[in-house]
DSSP file (Angstrom, degrees, kcal/mol; ACC not computed):
  #  RESIDUE AA STRUCTURE BP1 BP2  ACC     N-H-->O    O-->H-N    N-H-->O    O-->H-N    TCO  KAPPA ALPHA  PHI   PSI    X-CA   Y-CA   Z-CA
    1    1 A M    >         0   0    0      0, 0.0     3,-0.6     0, 0.0     4,-0.4   0.000 360.0 360.0 360.0 104.8  175.5   45.5  338.6
    2    2 A H  T >>  +     0   0    0      1,-0.2     4,-2.0     2,-0.2     3,-0.6   0.676 360.0  84.8 -86.7 -14.2  171.8   45.5  337.6
    3    3 A E  H 3> S+     0   0    0      1,-0.2     4,-3.1     2,-0.2     5,-0.2   0.865  81.8  62.4 -43.8 -40.4  170.8   45.1  341.3
    4    4 A L  H <> S+     0   0    0     -3,-0.6     4,-2.1     1,-0.2    -1,-0.2   0.915 107.0  41.2 -50.9 -47.8  171.1   48.8  341.6
    5    5 A S  H <> S+     0   0    0     -3,-0.6     4,-1.8    -4,-0.4    -1,-0.2   0.822 111.4  57.2 -75.1 -26.9  168.4   49.3  339.1
    6    6 A V  H  X S+     0   0    0     -4,-2.0     4,-2.2     2,-0.2     3,-0.3   0.978 110.5  45.0 -58.3 -57.9  166.3   46.4  340.6
    7    7 A V  H  X S+     0   0    0     -4,-3.1     4,-2.5     1,-0.3    -2,-0.2   0.831 110.2  52.9 -61.9 -38.5  166.4   48.3  344.0
    8    8 A Q  H  X S+     0   0    0     -4,-2.1     4,-2.0    -5,-0.2    -1,-0.3   0.877 109.4  50.5 -66.3 -36.5  165.6   51.6  342.5
    9    9 A S  H  X S+     0   0    0     -4,-1.8     4,-2.4    -3,-0.3    -2,-0.2   0.902 109.8  49.7 -63.6 -39.2  162.6   50.0  340.9
   10   10 A V  H  X S+     0   0    0     -4,-2.2     4,-2.9     2,-0.2     5,-0.2   0.956 109.6  52.0 -58.6 -50.2  161.5   48.5  344.1
   11   11 A I  H  X S+     0   0    0     -4,-2.5     4,-2.5     1,-0.2    -2,-0.2   0.857 110.2  48.3 -58.3 -38.0  161.9   51.9  345.8
   12   12 A D  H  X S+     0   0    0     -4,-2.0     4,-2.4     2,-0.2    -1,-0.2   0.926 111.1  49.8 -64.1 -44.6  159.7   53.5  343.1
   13   13 A I  H  X S+     0   0    0     -4,-2.4     4,-2.3     1,-0.2    -2,-0.2   0.907 112.0  48.2 -65.4 -42.6  157.1   50.9  343.4
   14   14 A I  H  X S+     0   0    0     -4,-2.9     4,-2.8     2,-0.2    -1,-0.2   0.946 108.6  54.0 -58.6 -48.1  157.0   51.3  347.2
   15   15 A K  H  X S+     0   0    0     -4,-2.5     4,-1.0     1,-0.2    -2,-0.2   0.902 109.8  47.3 -52.7 -46.3  156.8   55.0  347.0
   16   16 A K  H  < S+     0   0    0     -4,-2.4     4,-0.4     1,-0.2     3,-0.4   0.897 111.5  50.7 -57.4 -44.9  153.8   54.9  344.8
   17   17 A E  H >< S+     0   0    0     -4,-2.3     3,-1.3     1,-0.2    -2,-0.2   0.903 108.4  53.0 -59.7 -45.2  152.1   52.3  347.1
   18   18 A L  H >< S+     0   0    0     -4,-2.8     3,-1.7     1,-0.3    -1,-0.2   0.733  94.8  68.0 -64.5 -25.4  152.7   54.4  350.1
   19   19 A E  T 3< S+     0   0    0     -4,-1.0    -1,-0.3    -3,-0.4    -2,-0.2   0.694  96.7  57.3 -67.3 -15.2  151.1   57.5  348.5
   20   20 A Q  T <  S+     0   0    0     -3,-1.3    -1,-0.3    -4,-0.4    -2,-0.2   0.412 105.3  59.7 -87.7  -6.3  147.8   55.5  348.7
   21   21 A H  S <  S-     0   0    0     -3,-1.7     3,-0.1     1,-0.1     0, 0.0  -0.737  96.5 -79.1-127.5 164.3  148.0   55.1  352.5
   22   22 A P  S    S-     0   0    0      0, 0.0    -1,-0.1     0, 0.0    -2,-0.1  -0.267  70.7 -76.6 -54.9 148.4  148.2   57.2  355.7
   23   23 A P  S    S+     0   0    0      0, 0.0    94,-2.0     0, 0.0     2,-0.3  -0.139  70.2 159.8 -49.5 145.4  151.7   58.5  356.5
   24   24 A C  E     -A  116   0A   0     92,-0.3     2,-0.4    -3,-0.1    92,-0.2  -0.974  40.9-112.0-164.0 168.4  153.9   55.8  357.9
   25   25 A T  E     -A  115   0A   0     90,-2.8    90,-2.5    -2,-0.3     2,-0.2  -0.973  30.9-126.9-112.9 124.1  157.5   54.7  358.4
   26   26 A V  E     +A  114   0A   0     30,-0.7    88,-0.2    -2,-0.4     3,-0.1  -0.494  33.1 167.4 -65.8 124.6  158.9   51.7  356.4
   27   27 A K  E     +     0   0A   0     86,-4.1    34,-2.2     1,-0.4     2,-0.4   0.794  62.2   7.0 -99.7 -44.9  160.5   49.1  358.7
   28   28 A T  E     -Ab 113  61A   0     85,-1.4    85,-2.5    32,-0.2     2,-0.4  -0.985  52.7-164.6-141.4 140.6  161.1   46.1  356.6
   29   29 A V  E     -Ab 112  62A   0     32,-2.7    34,-2.9    -2,-0.4     2,-0.5  -0.995  13.8-159.7-127.3 128.6  160.8   45.3  352.9
   30   30 A T  E     -Ab 111  63A   0     81,-3.0    80,-2.1    -2,-0.4    81,-1.7  -0.929   4.9-165.9-112.9 126.8  160.8   41.7  352.0
   31   31 A L  E     -Ab 109  64A   0     32,-3.0    34,-3.1    -2,-0.5     2,-0.6  -0.813  12.8-145.1-110.0 148.1  161.6   40.6  348.4
   32   32 A Q  E     -Ab 108  65A   0     76,-2.6    76,-1.9    -2,-0.3     2,-0.5  -0.961  22.4-176.3-107.4 122.0  161.0   37.2  346.9
   33   33 A C  E     -Ab 107  66A   0     32,-2.7    34,-2.5    -2,-0.6    74,-0.2  -0.967  18.0-139.1-123.2 117.1  163.8   36.2  344.5
   34   34 A G  E >   - b   0  67A   0     72,-2.8     3,-2.5    -2,-0.5     5,-0.4  -0.423  25.7-116.7 -72.7 148.9  163.8   33.0  342.5
   35   35 A S  T 3  S+     0   0    0     32,-2.4     3,-0.2     1,-0.3    70,-0.1   0.708 118.8  49.5 -62.7 -18.1  167.1   31.2  342.2
   36   36 A L  T 3  S+     0   0    0     68,-2.9    -1,-0.3    31,-0.2    69,-0.2   0.331  81.2  99.7 -99.8   9.2  167.0   31.8  338.5
   37   37 A S  S <  S-     0   0    0     -3,-2.5    -2,-0.1    67,-0.4    -1,-0.1   0.642  85.3-129.8 -64.9 -18.9  166.2   35.6  338.8
   38   38 A G        +     0   0    0     -4,-0.3     2,-0.3     1,-0.3    -1,-0.1   0.595  64.1 127.2  80.3  11.2  169.8   36.5  338.2
   39   39 A V        -     0   0    0     -5,-0.4     2,-0.6   -37,-0.1    -1,-0.3  -0.745  54.2-138.3-106.3 153.7  170.1   38.8  341.2
   40   40 A V    >>  -     0   0    0     -2,-0.3     4,-2.4     1,-0.1     3,-0.8  -0.935   9.5-145.8-110.1 123.1  172.9   38.4  343.7
   41   41 A V  H 3> S+     0   0    0     -2,-0.6     4,-2.4     1,-0.3     5,-0.1   0.824  98.6  53.1 -64.3 -31.7  171.6   38.9  347.2
   42   42 A D  H 3> S+     0   0    0      2,-0.2     4,-2.3     1,-0.2    -1,-0.3   0.839 109.6  51.4 -72.6 -27.5  174.8   40.5  348.6
   43   43 A S  H <> S+     0   0    0     -3,-0.8     4,-2.9     2,-0.2    -2,-0.2   0.875 108.1  51.7 -78.7 -37.7  174.5   43.1  345.6
   44   44 A L  H  X S+     0   0    0     -4,-2.4     4,-3.2     2,-0.2    -2,-0.2   0.948 109.8  49.6 -62.4 -42.2  170.9   43.8  346.5
   45   45 A N  H  X S+     0   0    0     -4,-2.4     4,-2.5     1,-0.2    -2,-0.2   0.951 111.4  47.8 -59.1 -44.7  171.9   44.5  350.1
   46   46 A F  H  X S+     0   0    0     -4,-2.3     4,-1.7     1,-0.2    -1,-0.2   0.928 113.0  48.2 -64.5 -38.7  174.6   46.8  349.0
   47   47 A A  H  X S+     0   0    0     -4,-2.9     4,-2.5     2,-0.2     3,-0.3   0.942 110.9  51.4 -61.1 -44.6  172.3   48.6  346.6
   48   48 A W  H  X S+     0   0    0     -4,-3.2     4,-1.9     1,-0.2    -2,-0.2   0.916 112.5  46.6 -55.5 -46.7  169.6   49.0  349.4
   49   49 A E  H  < S+     0   0    0     -4,-2.5    -1,-0.2     1,-0.2    -2,-0.2   0.805 113.9  49.1 -65.6 -31.0  172.3   50.4  351.7
   50   50 A A  H  < S+     0   0    0     -4,-1.7    -2,-0.2    -3,-0.3    -1,-0.2   0.880 120.4  32.9 -77.1 -40.7  173.5   52.8  348.9
   51   51 A L  H  < S+     0   0    0     -4,-2.5    -2,-0.2    -5,-0.2    -3,-0.2   0.658 105.9  65.6 -98.1 -16.6  170.1   54.1  348.0
   52   52 A S  S >< S+     0   0    0     -4,-1.9     3,-1.4    -5,-0.2     5,-0.3   0.747  71.0 100.4 -90.1 -20.4  168.0   54.2  351.1
   53   53 A P  T 3  S+     0   0    0      0, 0.0     3,-0.1     0, 0.0     4,-0.0  -0.397  92.9  14.8 -65.5 147.9  169.8   56.8  353.3
   54   54 A N  T 3  S+     0   0    0      1,-0.3     2,-0.3    -2,-0.1    -2,-0.1   0.713 112.8  96.9  65.5  28.0  168.2   60.2  353.3
   55   55 A T  S X  S-     0   0    0     -3,-1.4     3,-2.1     0, 0.0    -1,-0.3  -0.754  98.6 -87.5-128.5 175.7  165.0   58.8  351.8
   56   56 A F  T 3  S+     0   0    0      1,-0.3   -30,-0.7    -2,-0.3    -4,-0.1   0.616 127.0  60.9 -57.4 -13.5  161.7   57.6  353.1
   57   57 A L  T >  S+     0   0    0     -5,-0.3     3,-2.0    -6,-0.2    -1,-0.3   0.230  71.3 138.1-101.6  13.5  163.5   54.2  353.5
   58   58 A E  T <  S+     0   0    0     -3,-2.1     3,-0.1     1,-0.3   -32,-0.1  -0.342  77.3   9.8 -58.7 134.3  166.1   55.5  355.9
   59   59 A N  T 3  S+     0   0    0      1,-0.2    -1,-0.3    -2,-0.0     2,-0.2   0.544  98.2 132.4  67.3  10.8  166.7   52.9  358.7
   60   60 A S    <   -     0   0    0     -3,-2.0     2,-0.4    -8,-0.1    -1,-0.2  -0.516  50.6-131.4 -85.8 164.9  164.6   50.3  357.0
   61   61 A K  E     -b   28   0A   0    -34,-2.2   -32,-2.7    -2,-0.2     2,-0.5  -0.901   7.5-144.9-122.0 142.2  165.7   46.8  356.6
   62   62 A L  E     -b   29   0A   0     -2,-0.4     2,-0.4   -34,-0.2   -32,-0.2  -0.931  15.2-170.4-109.1 127.1  165.7   44.7  353.4
   63   63 A E  E     -b   30   0A   0    -34,-2.9   -32,-3.0    -2,-0.5     2,-0.4  -0.886   6.0-157.0-108.4 144.3  165.0   40.9  353.7
   64   64 A V  E     -b   31   0A   0     -2,-0.4     2,-0.5   -34,-0.2   -32,-0.2  -0.987   3.8-163.9-125.0 122.0  165.4   38.5  350.8
   65   65 A N  E     -b   32   0A   0    -34,-3.1   -32,-2.7    -2,-0.4     2,-0.4  -0.924  17.6-145.0-102.2 118.2  163.5   35.1  350.5
   66   66 A I  E     -b   33   0A   0     -2,-0.5     2,-0.6   -34,-0.2   -32,-0.2  -0.733   8.1-148.4 -85.1 129.2  165.1   32.8  347.9
   67   67 A V  E     -b   34   0A   0    -34,-2.5   -32,-2.4    -2,-0.4   -31,-0.2  -0.861  17.9-124.8 -99.2 123.8  162.7   30.7  346.0
   68   68 A A        -     0   0    0     -2,-0.6     2,-0.4   -34,-0.2    37,-0.1  -0.262  27.0-100.9 -64.7 152.2  164.0   27.4  344.9
   69   69 A L        +     0   0    0     13,-0.2     2,-0.4    35,-0.1    35,-0.2  -0.562  45.5 177.6 -77.3 127.4  163.9   26.2  341.4
   70   70 A K  E     -C  103   0B   0     33,-2.1    32,-3.2    -2,-0.4    33,-1.8  -0.994   1.8-178.7-128.7 135.1  161.0   23.8  340.8
   71   71 A V  E     -CD 101  80B   0      9,-2.8     9,-2.9    -2,-0.4     2,-0.4  -0.876  25.6-130.5-131.2 164.8  160.0   22.3  337.5
   72   72 A A  E     -CD 100  79B   0     28,-2.6    28,-2.4    -2,-0.3     7,-0.2  -0.948  40.7-108.6-109.0 130.9  157.4   19.9  335.9
   73   73 A C     >  -     0   0    0      5,-1.6     4,-1.2    -2,-0.4    25,-0.1  -0.393  17.0-138.7 -70.2 130.8  158.9   17.1  333.8
   74   74 A A  T  4 S+     0   0    0     23,-0.2    -1,-0.1     2,-0.1    24,-0.1   0.753  98.6  33.6 -59.3 -31.7  158.2   17.6  330.1
   75   75 A E  T  4 S+     0   0    0      3,-0.1    -1,-0.1    20,-0.0    23,-0.0   0.929 135.0  16.1 -94.0 -60.0  157.4   13.9  329.6
   76   76 A C  T  4 S-     0   0    0      2,-0.1    -2,-0.1    19,-0.0     3,-0.1   0.521  91.5-126.9 -98.5  -7.4  155.7   12.5  332.9
   77   77 A K     <  +     0   0    0     -4,-1.2     2,-0.2     1,-0.2    -3,-0.1   0.546  50.8 158.9  70.2  10.3  154.7   15.9  334.5
   78   78 A F        -     0   0    0     -6,-0.1    -5,-1.6     1,-0.1     2,-0.5  -0.406  37.4-135.0 -58.5 128.2  156.4   14.9  337.8
   79   79 A E  E     +D   72   0B   0     -7,-0.2     2,-0.3    -2,-0.2    -7,-0.2  -0.760  38.3 153.3 -94.7 132.3  157.2   18.0  339.8
   80   80 A F  E     -D   71   0B   0     -9,-2.9    -9,-2.8    -2,-0.5    10,-0.0  -0.950  45.6-118.0-147.4 163.3  160.8   18.1  341.3
   81   81 A E        -     0   0    0     -2,-0.3   -11,-0.2   -11,-0.2     2,-0.2  -0.957  38.2-134.0-100.3 113.6  163.5   20.5  342.5
   82   82 A P        -     0   0    0      0, 0.0   -13,-0.2     0, 0.0     6,-0.1  -0.464  10.1-126.3 -74.2 145.5  166.5   19.9  340.4
   83   83 A K  S    S+     0   0    0      4,-0.2     2,-0.3    -2,-0.2     5,-0.1   0.888  93.3   2.2 -57.8 -42.2  169.8   19.5  342.2
   84   84 A N  S    S-     0   0    0      3,-0.7    -1,-0.1     1,-0.0     3,-0.1  -0.962  75.1-113.7-143.9 168.5  171.3   22.2  340.0
   85   85 A Q  S    S+     0   0    0     -2,-0.3     3,-0.1     1,-0.2    -2,-0.0   0.510 106.3  56.0 -83.6  -1.4  169.9   24.4  337.2
   86   86 A Y  S    S+     0   0    0      1,-0.3     2,-0.5    -4,-0.0    -1,-0.2   0.810 109.7  36.1 -97.3 -34.0  172.1   22.9  334.4
   87   87 A T        +     0   0    0     -3,-0.1    -3,-0.7     2,-0.1    -1,-0.3  -0.977  61.7 170.7-122.4 117.1  171.2   19.3  334.5
   88   88 A M        +     0   0    0      8,-0.5     2,-0.4    -2,-0.5    11,-0.1  -0.499   5.6 172.9-129.4  61.3  167.7   18.6  335.4
   89   89 A N        -     0   0    0     -2,-0.2     7,-0.2     1,-0.1     6,-0.1  -0.584  39.6-115.4 -70.2 126.3  167.1   14.8  334.8
   90   90 A C     >  -     0   0    0      5,-2.5     4,-1.9    -2,-0.4    -1,-0.1  -0.450  14.1-141.5 -62.5 133.2  163.6   13.8  336.1
   91   91 A P  T  4 S+     0   0    0      0, 0.0    -1,-0.1     0, 0.0    -2,-0.1   0.542  98.0  45.3 -81.3  -5.6  163.9   11.5  339.0
   92   92 A E  T  4 S+     0   0    0      3,-0.1    -3,-0.0   -14,-0.1    -2,-0.0   0.853 134.6   6.7-100.1 -45.5  160.9    9.5  337.7
   93   93 A C  T  4 S-     0   0    0      2,-0.1     3,-0.1   -15,-0.1    -3,-0.0   0.375  90.4-122.9-122.5   1.9  161.5    9.1  334.0
   94   94 A D     <  +     0   0    0     -4,-1.9     2,-0.1     1,-0.2    -6,-0.0   0.493  53.3 155.4  62.3   6.9  165.1   10.5  333.4
   95   95 A T        -     0   0    0      1,-0.1    -5,-2.5    -6,-0.1    -1,-0.2  -0.419  20.7-173.8 -61.2 139.2  164.0   13.2  330.8
   96   96 A S        +     0   0    0     -7,-0.2    -8,-0.5    -3,-0.1     2,-0.3   0.646  50.8  51.9-113.5 -12.3  166.3   16.0  330.8
   97   97 A F  S    S+     0   0    0      1,-0.1   -23,-0.2   -10,-0.1    -1,-0.0  -0.856  88.7  33.3-125.3 159.6  165.0   18.7  328.5
   98   98 A G        +     0   0    0     -2,-0.3    -1,-0.1     1,-0.2    -2,-0.0   0.492  67.9 160.4  80.5  10.0  161.9   20.7  328.0
   99   99 A H        -     0   0    0     -3,-0.1     2,-0.5   -11,-0.1   -26,-0.2  -0.225  41.5-119.9 -58.1 146.7  160.7   20.9  331.6
  100  100 A T  E     -C   72   0B   0    -28,-2.4   -28,-2.6     1,-0.0     2,-0.4  -0.828  25.5-126.0 -92.6 127.3  158.2   23.7  332.5
  101  101 A I  E     +C   71   0B   0     -2,-0.5   -30,-0.2   -30,-0.2     3,-0.1  -0.595  33.2 171.4 -72.5 119.8  159.6   26.1  335.2
  102  102 A L  E     +     0   0B   0    -32,-3.2     2,-0.3     1,-0.4   -31,-0.2   0.820  65.9   5.4 -96.3 -43.4  157.2   26.3  338.1
  103  103 A N  E    S+C   70   0B   0    -33,-1.8   -33,-2.1     1,-0.1    -1,-0.4  -0.952  95.6  71.1-140.5 152.9  159.1   28.3  340.6
  104  104 A G  S    S+     0   0    0     -2,-0.3   -68,-2.9   -35,-0.2   -67,-0.4   0.243  77.8  77.3 123.0 -10.0  162.5   30.1  340.5
  105  105 A K        +     0   0    0    -69,-0.2   -36,-0.0   -70,-0.1   -37,-0.0   0.439  64.8 129.8-106.8   2.0  162.1   33.1  338.3
  106  106 A E        +     0   0    0    -73,-0.1   -72,-2.8   -39,-0.1   -69,-0.2  -0.127  26.0 170.1 -57.4 151.9  160.3   35.3  340.8
  107  107 A L  E     +A   33   0A   0    -74,-0.2     2,-0.3     2,-0.0   -74,-0.2  -0.498  30.9 142.0-150.7  81.6  161.3   38.7  341.5
  108  108 A N  E     -A   32   0A   0    -76,-1.9   -76,-2.6    -2,-0.0     2,-0.8  -0.771  58.6-113.8-125.3 158.0  158.6   40.3  343.7
  109  109 A I  E     +A   31   0A   0     -2,-0.3   -78,-0.2   -78,-0.2     3,-0.1  -0.899  36.4 178.7 -85.5 109.0  157.8   42.6  346.7
  110  110 A E  E     -     0   0A   0    -80,-2.1     2,-0.3    -2,-0.8   -79,-0.2   0.799  58.5  -4.9 -87.6 -28.8  156.5   40.1  349.0
  111  111 A N  E     -A   30   0A   0    -81,-1.7   -81,-3.0    -3,-0.1     2,-0.4  -0.983  46.8-159.3-161.8 147.7  155.8   42.4  352.0
  112  112 A I  E     -A   29   0A   0     -2,-0.3     2,-0.5   -83,-0.2   -83,-0.2  -0.978  18.4-159.7-126.8 116.1  156.3   46.0  353.3
  113  113 A E  E     +A   28   0A   0    -85,-2.5   -86,-4.1    -2,-0.4   -85,-1.4  -0.840  19.6 171.5-100.0 129.8  156.1   46.4  357.0
  114  114 A V  E     -A   26   0A   0     -2,-0.5     2,-0.5   -88,-0.2   -88,-0.2  -0.904  32.1-136.5-136.4 163.8  155.3   49.7  358.3
  115  115 A D  E     -A   25   0A   0    -90,-2.5   -90,-2.8    -2,-0.3    -2,-0.0  -0.978  31.9-123.0-114.9 119.3  154.5   51.8  361.3
  116  116 A E  E     -A   24   0A   0     -2,-0.5     2,-0.6   -92,-0.2   -92,-0.3  -0.198  20.7-129.1 -52.9 148.4  151.8   54.5  361.1
  117  117 A I              0   0    0    -94,-2.0    -1,-0.1     1,-0.1     0, 0.0  -0.924 360.0 360.0-100.7 126.3  152.9   58.0  362.0
  118  118 A E              0   0    0     -2,-0.6    -1,-0.1     0, 0.0    -2,-0.0   0.423 360.0 360.0 -92.7 360.0  150.5   59.5  364.4
């Protein structure tokens, strides 16, 4: 389950980012995950629940936004979202190979929602 190491990396990144700001409490962390990123959302949530207790992320919430696969046709450059990732025939010219992936491989921290500690 590589989601555990993904979540640990996210936690490390958040910790470094928060060191540059006033003290705060993390409420929500939003990840952007492409449909080709290889992560399983349920496993991400499980890893978050396993790693966040007794840390600065305790009681925080993980949200995951899935980014759909979008490609540009290798032949006619038409941009489309394939119905599945295994057969990607262009709806304009029927080319099926060599497309450029535009969206779908993302794995980013999209947002960190915090409350400042007074």
